[in-house]
Phi, psi and omega in degrees: 000160177227164180253146177266131180303138183312131180080351181278148183252138173300142178299141177288144177289132186289146172305132181293143178279152171221162177306148178281334181079172188276002191253010176297136184303135171278325170229152184265144179291155180297321174263110179227039176285189187271000174262091182284351184274350186219118175267132185301138181084354179246131182292324186282148175263158179295148174282161180112174176275124182297134175235125171267111189242116183218176172166204180232155172255123181232157170270166183301333177278003179093352183290137174288142181253111177281154172065019173283140175268124181246120178256144179222125170224153185193172182274166172285186180297338179263007178080027180251132166275154187252358190227018182225028180083015180281092188260017177290159174234161001286166173220159177260097180285359172264008177259123188295322176081331187213134170210173182219141177227151178248135185286152177274186183299336179267009179082004187274147176227161178203139180227150164250118182218205175239155172304128184291148178246162179280158168220178187317104175085358183230140176279174176295133176204164175242140166268134182224137172235140178235135168239136179213141177056224185262051174123353180298119181230143175218136172235127183206172174231144187241130184258171182258121180301128177096349176284149176294132181238010189300137180080001187284124184284331176294312183289323181292340176273354182266166185285165179297142183092347184300313186297314179300321184284339185245016172267144176233129181281143179242145176215157179302144181252132177260154178086007182236192178298154179301137178086351180301145179245156178227150171206150181237151177204113182277137180252119181249117183271151179292000000 
């Protein structure tokens, strides 16, 4: 055994990497803010249950990382991605599909999106990529705690404990639209 110096914090475990997948945008939408439920210039909102998704970007020593770029992409309520040649129908053309947020001085980021849904062979998940400083990079997927993941090829190829470390619990959010959910997930960079 070893002792930790008084006042020292043990290092945080880095967030596990996961594949980017084939659906990372080849071209970026004109509207790529952190609200994926509303496309600029369109009166209609995205279909699906609103999800307020937030967290912090941290270094392994617990320091918040300011000005980190957090990218989020996911499928719409019909299981369709909008940026990788997924031309299937139906699709929700009022769902942005991709957004980006910049962390504040406390390392916080926030998105408004929809609760992810399953699609052929995959459980509900969010794709996230983080860029911080001079190259710290993380690409991962975040799953919803309690959702079925049986037969998922990405998770079955992962090490034991991956699902637990990459799952986010959801809960009802008060003070927002009826039925909205919220979830937090801190992203720790190597």
